N, C-alpha and C positions, 0 to 999 in steps of 0.2 A: 377537499373540504376546506373552502375558502369563506365560509360562513360563521358567524358566530351565533351559537344557539344559545338562548336564556331560559332554559327549562330544567326543572331540576331531574335529575338523574340518579336512578337507584344505583349501586354497585355492580349489579348484574347488567343493568342496561349499558352501562360505560364499556365494561368489559366486552360486551357484544360488539358495540361499535368500535372498539380499539380492534378487537380480532378481524373484524370486515375489512378495516382500513389496512391492516398487517397482511392479511390474504392477498388483497389488491395490490399493494406495493410488491410482494414476493412473487406474484404472477408475472408483473410486468418485468422483475429484475432477470437480466440474462448473464449467465457465468460468463468468466472470461476465456477465450478460444483455446482450445486444446493444444493449438501450436503456439501459444505464447512464448514469446522469446526466439521465433524462428528468424525473426530479421535481424537479430542480434547477431555480429560475427563472433567467429570461436576465441578469438583474441583482440577485443575491443581495446582502443586507445583510450588514455585518460580523459579526453575530451568526452569520445563516445560515453564511456561509463559514468562520467557526471551528468549527461543528459538524461542516460536510462535511469540512474538514480534520484534525478533532480536535486543533486547538491551541488555547492561549488567546487571548483578544483581545489580551492584550500581545503576544504572539508574532506575531499578525497585523498589529498595528500597525508591528511592526519589521521583518516582510516588506515592508509598505507603504512604508515609509521609506527602506528600502535597495533597492528596485525590484525585489524577487524577485517580488512580486505586484503589478502596476500595479491604481491605483485610478481610479474614475470618478466625479467630484464633480458630484453634482446639487444645486445650490443649496448648504446646508451639510451634505448627506447624503453618505457614501461608499458608494459601490457596487462592484462587481467583474464582470468579464464572465465568463460562464459557461465559455467557452471556456479562460480564463486560470484559473480556479478547477479545471476538470479537469485541465490540465497540471501546476498546483501540486500536487494530489492525487498526481499520478504519481512527482513529485520527492520528495513526503512519503515515500511508500512505499520510493521508491530510498535516501534517506536512513536510514530505520528498519532496512532491510535491511543497509546498510552498516554503522552504528552496532553492531548486533549481533553483528556479524562473520560471518555465516553468508554461505557462498559465497566466501569468500578463499581462496585457495590460499596453502599454506605451503611 
């Protein structure tokens, strides 16, 4: 819908247009694959984890220190459990969604 329509619409007509557009968008949407996270190692490194979560290493370090994302120490190396990383990924998406203000009722 890249056109500008300059005609008076009744609320019913507007609702029908919005409904039709939403149906077309939802039909085009594809859900994430069922094997999402299959390519993530069981114990990803700090760098891999920061890339998965799309956050900086500094933020990842802060999350680790504050307990948001628990760490596993193997000798002097820091690793993360795959399940914790996937849960944190869901949280990151929720935080970004809340931060942008989308979905908030006024």
